[in-house]
N, C-alpha and C positions, 0 to 999 in steps of 0.2 A: 935933178930930174932923175939921173941915172941912179943916184943914191936912193931916190924915193922908190923907183922901181925895184931896185933889188931887195929893198925891205920886204915890199909887198910879196915878191916871189918866194922870199923865205918863209914869210908867214904862211903863205899856201902850202908851202912844203910841210911845214910844222903841222898844220892843220891836217893835211892829207895824211901825214904819219900817225897822228893820234887817232883818226877815224879808221884806218887800217888795222891798229892794234885792238881798239874797241871792238871792231866786227869780228876779228879771229876770236877773240875772247868770249864774245857773246855766242857765236857758233859753237865753240868748244864747250861752253857751259849749256848750251841747249841740247847737245849731244850728250852730255853726262846726265841733264835733267829727264830727258825721256828714258833713257835706260833705267833709271832708278824707279820711275812710276811704274814702268812695266815688271819690275822685279817686285815691287810691292803687291801689284795687282796678282801676279802669280801666286805669291805667297798665300794671299787671302783665299784665292780659289782653292789652293791645297787644303787650306784649313777647313774651308766649308765643305770639301768633298770628304774630308777625314771625319767631320762631326757628322754629316749624313751618312757615313758608312757606320760609324759607331751607333747612331740612332737606328739605322736599319737592322744592325745586327741585334741591338737590345730589343727592337720590335719583335723579331723574330723568335729571340729568347723567350719573351713574354708571351707571345701569343702561341707559340707552339711549345716550348719546352717548360714554361713554369705556368702556363695556363691553368692547368689542375689545381695546382698548390695555391696559386693567387685567387683563384676562384673560391677555393675551400676557405680561405683566409677571410676572404670577403664575406662568405655566407656564415662564418662563425662569428662575425661582428654584429651580425642582425639576426641570428637564429639562437635557440636555446634547446637543448636536449633534456626532456622531462620523463623521469622514470614514473611509469604507471602501476600504482599498486593494483594487486588482483583483488576482484571481490572476495572476501571470505565465504564460505558455504555457511549456511545456515543450519542449526540443529533443532529438529522437531520431534513432537512426541508421535504415539502411533496414530492419532488422528490428524496430524499436520499443524497442531497448534507449535507455533515458534517459542522455543526456550533460548534460543540465542540467534542474533542476526547483527548484520554490519549497517552502519550508516556512513555516508562520506561527510568528512569536516575538514576544517583547515586549521593549520598552525600559524599563528603570527610571530614574527621575529624581527629584531633590529640588530644592523651591524652598529653598534654604538661608536666604534673607533671610525669609520667612515662617515658617520653622521656628523660627528664633532668636527672633522677636517671639511666637510663640505660647508658646515654652517660658518665656520672660521674663514674659509676663503671667500665666501660671499659677503661676510660683513666687511673684510679687508677691501673688496672691490667696491662696497656701497656703505661708506660710512654714515652712521646715523640710521642705518635700517633698523628696523622693528623685528625682522624676521632672524631671531637669534635661536640657539639651540634650545634655551630654556623656554623661550616662547612658543617655539614649534612643538617640543614634548609636552608642555602643558596643554596646548589645544588639542594634541593626538590623546592624551589622558583623558580629557572629559569627554571627547568625542567617542573613543572606544568604550569607556565606562558606560555611557548612555546607550551603546550598541548591544552590551553584554552585561546587563545590571545584575544578573544572577551569577555571574561568574568571576568579576573584578570590580574593585573599586578605584577610584580615580586616583586616591593615594597610593594603592598598591602599584598601578601603572607608573607614577612618578617615581616611586621607589625603584622599579626595575629599570626606568630610563636613566636614573642616576647612580645605578650601580657600578662599581669598580671593576668593568670588564670590557672587553672588546665586542662580546657578542652576548645577546639574551634573547631566549624565547618569552613572548607576552601572554600568551593562552594557546592552548592546543586543540581544543573542542570548540571550534567556531563554525556556525553555519556558513555554508560556502556563499550564500547571497549576503551575508553580514559581512563576511570578509572581503568580498569584492567592493562593497561600499566602503570599508575602511581603507583599503589600498588605493582606491580611485581618489580619495581625498588625500592620503598620505602616501605618496609613491615610494618613498624610502623605507615603508615597511615591507618586509619579506613575507611572502605566503607558501606554504607548503601543503600539498595535498595528502591528506591522511585518512584514516578510517577509525570509526570508534565501534566498539563492540557493545551490544545493548542486550539486557537480559530482562525481559519484560515481567517475569515473574520473581524477579529479585532472589531471594534464597531459594526458591522453588527448584528442587532438584539440583541444587548446585554442587552436592557432593558426587553427583553422577556427571553434569554437564561440565563442571570446573569453571575456567575463566581464562580470558585472552586479553591481552593488550598490545599497545603499539610498542615494537620493539626496533631501536636504532642503533644498537650496539654492534652491529656487524660491519665490518670494513667495506664490502660490498654494498653500496647505497640501494642497489636494485632489490636488496633482501629486507629492506626496511619496511615492515608491515605489520599486521596483526598476527601475533603468535601465541600459541597456548602456554600457560604456566602450570595448570592442574587439571586434572579430570580428563575427560574425553577431549576438551580442546587441547590437552597437551599431547594425549596419546595418540590421537588422530590428526595431528597437525599437518602432516603431508596430505592427506585427503582434503582437508577444510582450506589450507592456504591458496592453493591455485598457483599459477605461475606469473610473475609480473612482468609488464611490456615497458615499451620505450616510445615515446613521441618526439616530434621535433616540430618546433613551432617558430614563427617569425616574432620577433620582439620590438618593441619601441626603444630605438637607441640601445640596443643590446641588453635590456633591462628584462629580467626574468619576471619582474613583476606585472608588466604590461603586455601581455599577449596579444597580437593583431587578430582580430576574429576572422575566421575562415581560412587561417593558415596552417591550421594543425594536420598533420600527417603522421600516420602510424608507421614506426620502423619496425615494431614487433607488437602485435597486440597482446593485451593481458589476457591472460585464460584464468576465469573465475575458478574458484574452488568447488568442490562437491558438497552436497548436503548431507546431512546424516538423519536419518529415519530411526528413532529409537522404539523399543518396545514398551516403554513405560506410558501410562496414562497419566497425564499432567493433572488431572482432577483427583485421582485416587492417590497419586504420589502428595498431593498437598494435604489431603485428608489424614493419611499415614502420618506424614511429618508433624501435623497439628495434634492427633490424638497420642503419638508417641510423646511429644515434648510435655504434653499436660500430665501423662500418666507418670513420667520419670519424676517431675515436680511434685506431684502428689505422694509419690512412694519414697521421696527424698533420695532417689537413687543418684549415683555419680553420673550416669549417663544410660543410653539405650539404644537398640538397633531393631529394625523390624523390615522383613521381605515379605513381597507377595509375589509368587510364581504361579504361572499357568500350569495346571496339573499334568497336561499332556505334552505341551511344546517345550516348557521350561522356560519360556519367555518371562523376562523381570517386567511386572507391571508396576512396581513400586519397590523402593530401596532407600530406606531412611534412616537417619541418625538424629537424635533428640536435639543436636546442635548443628547449624550450618552457617553459612556466611553469604553476604550480598555481594555477587561479583561485580556489581556496579559502583561499589565504593570500596576501593582498596584500602583506605586508612582505616577500615573497621576489622581487616583480616586479623585473625591470630592462627598459629600453628596448628592449635587443636580444632579450630573451626574447619580448617582446609584440609583435614584428615578425613578419611572414609572407612572408619571402623567396621562398617558392615562388611567389608571384604577384606580389609586389611589386619584386623585385630582378631586373633584367635583367642577362644577361651574354653575352660573345661564346662561342658553343658550339664553334667548332672544326669538325672533320670530319662530326660529326652533321649538319651543314647540307648534306652533299654530297647528300642524298636529294633535294634539290631539282634539282640538276643531272642526277641519275640519272633522274629522272622526266621532266624536259625532253628529255633525249636520246632516250628511248623514245617519248614523246608525240609528239614532232616527227618521228619517223623518222629521226633522225640516226644512230642505232646499234640495235643488237639485243645480247642478252645475250652471244652468243658472237663477234660482231665484234671485230676487234683494232685497237689503236691503237699506234703506235710513240712510246713514251714516253722522251723523252731524260732524261739526269741533272739537267738544269736547265732553266729557262724564263725568257726576259727578258719582263717586263711593265712597259714604260715604263723606269723608272730602277730598278727593282726586280727582283732575281733570285730566283727561286723554286725551292727544293729540296725533295725528298721527306724523310720522318723518316729514311731511310736512304739511303746512298751507292750510286749505281748507275750504270752506264753506260745507253745506249739499250737498252730492252727492250721486248719485244711483249706488251701486255696484252690481255686480252680485256675488253670492257665491264664484265663482272662483275667482273674482276680488279682494276680500277682502284679500284672501291668497296671490294672485299672486303680488298684490301691498303692502301687508304686514300691513293692517291697524288694529292699535290696537284696534280703536273704533268699528270697524265692528266684530272684533273677540270677543270682549267682549259682543256685543250685541247678537251674537249667543250663546256665552256660558251661557248667562243668560236664555236663552230659553232650553239649556240642564239641567241646574240646579247644584246646588253645590254638591248634593250627587252623581248623575249620574256622573258627572266630576271626581270627587274623584275616583269612581270606575273605570273609564277608566284608569286613571293614574296608579292605581294598576295593572290592566290587562296589560298594556303596560310595566310593569315591574320597574316602577319607585319608588325610595325609598327601592330598594332590590337590593342586589349583583346579578350580572349575573351569577355567578359560572363559569366564563371563564377559571378558574384554573391558574391563576397568583396571587402571594402573594401581600398581602396589598390592595387588592381591597376594594374600598369604595362603600358603598350602595347609596351614595347621600343622599338627603333629601327631603322629603314632609311632610310638616306640619300635623300632626293629625287633625282631624275634630274638635275635641274640643279646638284646639287652634287658630282656625281662627278668626281673627278680621274681623270688617266691611269692611276693604279695601283688605282682603287676596284675594278674588275673583275677585278683580281688577287687581290683579298681576299674579296668576297662569296662566291663559290662554294665556298670552302673555310672559311667559317664565321668570317671576320674582318671587322671594318668594320661589322657590324650586330649586333645584340643581342636577346635575347629571354629570358622567363622558362621555368623548367623546365616549366611548364604548356603555354606555347605549344611549346616543343619538342617534348613528348609529342604536341601536336595535329598536328605534321607526320606523325607515324607513325600516328596515328589515322585521318587521311586515306586513307593508302595501305592500311592494315588494313582499310578500310570501302569498299573499291571505288573509291576516288577521290572520295567524298563526305565534305568535313569538316563536322563537327557541332560547334557550339558546346558546349564543357562545361559542365556546371552541376553545383552541389552540394547546391541545395535542391530536393527532389522535389515537395513538396506542402505547403500550409498546412492545417491541420485546425482548423476553427473551433471554438468552444465547443459548439455543437449537435451536434458529431461529423461535420459535413460536410467531406468532403475537397475542396479547391480544387487542383488539379495546378498547377505553375508553367507559365507560357507556354511553348509548344513552343520549343526552341532551333533558331536558324536553320541551314540547311545550305546547302552551297555544293558543287556538283559540279566539282571542280578539274581531274580527268583522267578518263578513260574507265575503266571497270571492267577491261578488259583490260590498260592500262597500268599500272594500280595492282597488278594480279596479277603482271604481268612484274617490276615493280620488286620487290614483295615476295618473288618467288622468287630474284632476283638477290641480295638482301641476306641469304639463308640462308648464302650462302658467308663470310659475316663470321666465322661461328661454326665454319667449316669446319677440321677438324683433319687437314689434309693433310701430305704430308712436304715439307719444304724450302720452295721458293717457292710450294707450293699450300697453305699455310696462312693462313687470314684472321686477322685481327687480335684476334678474340676468341673463341678456342675455349673458353676457360673461362665463357663464357656460356651453353654448351650444356646443355640439360637431357635427360637419357636418355629415350627414348621420345617426344620432342616436336621438332618442326622449330622452330627459332628463327630469326627475322628480324630484324636490327637493325644499329646502326651505332655504332662508338666514335667519340670525339671528343677532340681536345686542343686547346684554345684559348688563345692567349697573353693573359695579362691585361697591363693597363697597369701599368708600373712608377711608383709614386707619386714616385719619385725624379726620373726624367728624363721623365716623361709619355710615354715611349715603350713599345714592347712589351717585355716582360721574357723574360730567357732562363731564368729559373727559377720564375716564378708562372704557373699554368696553371689553367684550368678543364678538368677531366677529366670527359668526359659518356659516357653510354650511354643510346640509346633502342632498345626491342625490342618486337617483337610475338610474342605466345603465343597458340596455335600459329600458325605460318606459314601453315599449309594450311587451319585453320579458324579464323581470328582471334577471340579472345574478350577478351583484355586487351592493353593497351599500357603499358608502363612507362617511365618517364623519370627519369633521375638525373644530379645533378650534384654533383661535389665541387669545393669551393673552395680551391685552392692546396694540395693534398696534398705530402707529400713524394714525388717521382716516382721516387726512387732506391729506394723500398721496393717489393716486389712487389705490395702491394695499392695503392700509391699512384700507379702509371701507368696504372691501369685501372679502370674501374667495373664491367667486366663479372662479376667474380666477385660481386658485390652484385645485379646483375641476376639471376644464376643463382639465388641464395638466395631473393630474392623470388618469381621466377617458379616454384621448385619448391614453395614454400608455396601459391601460387595453384593450382597443379595439384592439390594435395591438399585444400585447403578446398573447392574447387568441384567435385572430382571430375571434372576436366577429361579428356574421353576422349583415348586416346592418338592420335597422328599417324597417317596411313594409312601411314606408312612413314619410314626415315631420310631426310634431305636428300641428294638425289644429289650425289656430288663432282664438281666441275667444274672445268675448267682455269682458273687465274688468270694465270699469266705463260707463255706459249708459248716453248719453248727450241729 
């Protein structure tokens, strides 16, 4: 029993000892575990606070410091800046008829590199798709060709789509509505706003108006616009071009092809160019061009020019060359066609220049229209022997007869009485050797040799229109001076500039010079009526075919020797055939100047330009309803027998 009791007591003691150890252990473990949880919780809280702090700082940075930049970046992703070409001003004639104007068009283009990549990526994501590069471009080629049948064929478009390049233009002159339809169906086609210059008259006045086309060679994209190439389009480009603008638009997915309607806003409005109002009459210009071209062809001439001036104001009503160009079709242009020899190409005019001697003889009191001069059959000037165009012995010419019959010898005899210095002074007053300032590019001043370079024979050439040169415009200017009572007015071809707001700014008034007295001019004008006199025998002037029924005509024929390119001397078969005339002589309204370049002088129409003057003058009388002259020109003696 005792033994049993001691065993139970030891067992209780052992159990009690184990429980005491386990409790202590659990208490210690519990204390360690609670401390660990609190540590971890504190760490998490610190991390959260740090994250929130960083987020707060970032939010402040975004909302305050980077707000503008980020907003701009977002705006760039959905907006596009578009350059707005300025509307180019029109060019109109004196009645407002348009000779040149602009229309809005679109250019279509393709980024071939991007299109290939997009199609390849789409095919990779969609195996078996029928939407491939070839299929897409074939569909586009067919669709576009149907939309612009007169501009491109389906095959031409396919060739463009498959060219070895990263970018290509498809077509430049597409109507805006047509381009919109194309881009709506094929959004990957690029579109640019452009302008097309149109010339409704084709070659009408093209030597004056010139041509302009779209230019995109400037690094500054804002300057891509219509710019002049030749003529007034080039010379007055700054007036016509205007100032381009810029527009900001919202686009779909940042694509500049799809503008969201109603989102357009101007950054800088485009300012249209000014219109130019010319002095020319487009109907008259057409008629002069037509008649001149026909006459040059009939006379087998190399070329020809003609000009019609207002006798009082010097305004150019028509200025033509026998050839011109169509500014609508650049593929047909040649360098010769683009030239404007009526103002750029001087020539030796021959006897048309004798009006200077006639004027000097009257103005200096050397002769009167009725006074006579004994004119021999030849005249020695230094080492040169001068003859008239016909063989004759010594004859008694009236002063009027010397010019009506175009006697070289009689002209030189009068010029010698005028004297070299006074004669040269007259040439300068008439504007020879100087540009007229007409307002056209490339104008030549012609040539008058300076006094210091005159040789012994120079004064044997100048009075008969050799040894000096002038353009057909300068030649007409001689006769405008006589028609305008001795006052030379600089010719002009631009009348005014019309600003975009409708205000008209006239061109600066042309300069004028009183060359001779009104009485001298009238006397010379009356003398030159005898050139068209159709008297009998020796009393016939050199140009009765210039006469216009019912009107007095004053004018002068000319036959100037050209330089032979082979021996550099004067040719015996190449001539400048000229005529300058005043219509009507009693109440001058117009002056007409004509030059034929090396016609076949064996032909009836080749040895004189008087018939062409008659045709142009007749048209002028009808178009402008010019009143009939007070009476016919009186017949006066030319050679006294």
